[in-house]
C-alpha positions as CSV (number, residue, x, y, z in Angstrom):
1,M,-18.4,1.0,51.5
2,D,-19.6,-2.1,53.3
3,K,-19.2,-5.6,52.1
4,L,-22.8,-6.1,51.2
5,K,-22.9,-3.2,48.8
6,I,-19.7,-4.3,47.1
7,S,-21.1,-7.8,46.7
8,V,-24.3,-6.5,45.2
9,I,-22.4,-4.3,42.8
10,I,-20.1,-7.2,41.7
11,I,-23.1,-9.5,41.2
12,Y,-24.9,-6.8,39.2
13,L,-21.9,-6.3,36.9
14,L,-21.3,-10.0,36.4
15,L,-25.0,-11.0,35.7
16,P,-24.7,-10.9,31.9
17,Q,-21.4,-12.8,32.0
18,I,-22.8,-15.7,34.1
19,G,-25.9,-16.0,32.0
20,L,-28.6,-14.4,34.2
21,A,-30.8,-12.0,32.4
22,S,-30.9,-8.4,33.6
23,I,-34.0,-7.5,31.7
24,S,-37.2,-9.2,30.7
25,C,-39.1,-8.4,27.5
26,N,-42.6,-9.1,26.2
27,L,-44.1,-8.4,22.8
28,E,-47.7,-8.2,21.8
29,I,-49.3,-6.9,18.5
30,D,-52.7,-5.3,18.3
31,K,-54.3,-7.9,16.0
32,N,-53.5,-10.9,13.8
33,E,-54.6,-9.8,10.3
34,Y,-53.8,-6.6,8.4
35,E,-54.5,-5.0,5.0
36,S,-51.8,-3.4,2.8
37,E,-50.8,0.1,3.9
38,E,-52.2,-0.6,7.4
39,T,-50.0,0.2,10.5
40,I,-49.0,-2.7,12.8
41,T,-48.7,-1.7,16.4
42,G,-46.3,-3.6,18.5
43,I,-46.4,-3.2,22.3
44,L,-43.0,-3.9,23.9
45,T,-42.8,-4.2,27.7
46,I,-39.4,-4.2,29.3
47,E,-38.6,-4.9,32.9
48,N,-35.3,-4.3,34.7
49,L,-34.9,-7.4,36.8
50,N,-32.0,-6.0,38.7
51,Y,-33.2,-2.4,39.3
52,T,-30.8,-0.5,41.5
53,G,-32.3,2.9,41.3
54,S,-30.8,4.0,38.1
55,G,-32.1,3.7,34.5
56,A,-30.6,2.2,31.4
57,S,-30.8,2.6,27.7
58,I,-31.5,-0.2,25.3
59,L,-31.3,-0.4,21.5
60,V,-34.4,-1.8,19.9
61,T,-34.6,-2.9,16.2
62,Y,-38.1,-3.8,15.0
63,S,-39.1,-5.1,11.6
64,I,-41.7,-6.8,9.4
65,K,-40.3,-9.9,7.8
66,S,-41.0,-13.2,6.1
67,D,-38.0,-14.8,4.5
68,K,-36.6,-11.2,4.0
69,V,-37.0,-8.0,5.9
70,I,-39.9,-5.9,4.4
71,S,-39.6,-2.8,6.7
72,E,-37.3,-2.0,9.6
73,K,-36.6,0.8,12.2
74,T,-34.2,1.2,15.1
75,T,-34.7,3.3,18.3
76,T,-33.1,3.7,21.7
77,I,-35.4,3.4,24.7
78,Y,-34.6,4.7,28.2
79,F,-36.2,2.9,31.1
80,E,-35.8,2.5,34.8
81,K,-37.7,-0.3,36.5
82,E,-40.3,-1.0,33.8
83,R,-41.4,0.6,30.5
84,T,-44.0,-0.1,27.9
85,K,-43.3,1.3,24.4
86,I,-45.5,1.4,21.3
87,L,-43.6,0.5,18.1
88,E,-45.3,1.1,14.8
89,L,-44.5,0.0,11.2
90,K,-46.7,0.5,8.1
91,L,-47.2,-2.4,5.7
92,P,-46.2,-1.5,2.1
93,E,-48.9,-1.0,-0.5
94,D,-47.6,-3.9,-2.6
95,I,-47.3,-6.5,0.2
96,Q,-48.2,-10.0,-1.0
97,P,-50.8,-11.9,0.8
98,G,-49.3,-14.3,3.3
99,D,-47.9,-14.9,6.8
100,Y,-45.3,-12.5,8.2
101,F,-43.6,-11.7,11.5
102,F,-43.4,-8.5,13.6
103,A,-39.9,-9.1,15.0
104,I,-38.0,-7.2,17.7
105,T,-34.3,-7.4,18.8
106,V,-33.5,-5.8,22.1
107,N,-29.8,-5.2,22.8
108,Y,-28.8,-4.5,26.4
109,P,-25.1,-4.7,27.5
110,G,-24.2,-8.4,27.5
111,E,-27.7,-9.5,26.4
112,E,-29.7,-9.8,23.2
113,H,-33.4,-10.7,23.3
114,K,-35.3,-11.7,20.1
115,L,-39.1,-11.7,20.1
116,Q,-41.6,-12.1,17.3
117,K,-45.3,-12.4,16.7
118,S,-46.9,-13.8,13.5
119,F,-49.6,-12.1,11.5
120,S,-51.3,-12.4,8.2
121,A,-51.4,-9.8,5.4
122,K,-54.2,-9.7,3.0
123,G,-52.5,-7.6,0.4
124,K,-54.4,-5.3,-1.9
125,S,-57.3,-6.7,-3.9
126,S,-57.4,-6.0,-7.6
127,F,-60.2,-4.2,-9.4
128,I,-61.4,-7.5,-10.9
129,S,-61.5,-9.4,-7.7
130,Q,-63.3,-6.5,-5.9
131,N,-66.0,-6.3,-8.7
132,L,-66.2,-10.0,-9.9
133,I,-69.9,-10.4,-9.2
134,F,-70.8,-7.2,-11.0
135,I,-68.6,-8.2,-14.0
136,L,-70.1,-11.7,-14.2
137,F,-73.6,-10.3,-14.0
138,A,-72.9,-7.6,-16.7
139,G,-71.4,-10.3,-18.9
140,L,-74.4,-12.6,-18.5
141,L,-76.8,-9.8,-19.2
142,A,-74.9,-8.9,-22.4
143,V,-75.1,-12.5,-23.6
144,I,-78.8,-12.7,-22.9
145,L,-79.5,-9.4,-24.8
146,V,-77.4,-10.5,-27.8
147,Y,-79.2,-13.9,-27.8
148,K,-82.6,-12.3,-27.7
149,K,-81.7,-9.8,-30.4
150,Y,-80.6,-12.5,-32.9
151,K,-83.4,-14.9,-32.0
């Protein structure tokens, strides 16, 4: 083996230890506002910055969270030079309206990348809030009819 190949192999093996990243990660989500029970689609792009012709596997944990984790999954992704992976999580039916994060942790030997994107959840509307105008109109009509009957 010639000296150049040995040097490249040694540098490649030492990159995580000397603080140089071996992979680059990017996260996008499909939109910024969701209803309860809607599926959030995260788009993870991974690039192997030190591609040598062989692939690698990474462990990806992705979650919906605020101050606590609402939903979480873990998967292993195999990639060579570059890979885009769709990651989906469904919001629970009883999610409270507010701001949340779609968060991803990518674990690669010697490296950990944390990414997150914020979004808003509307939550589920109650029957009263969905029909408030109808209820107010019916109540007003009932008051008018009772008033006319006793007048």
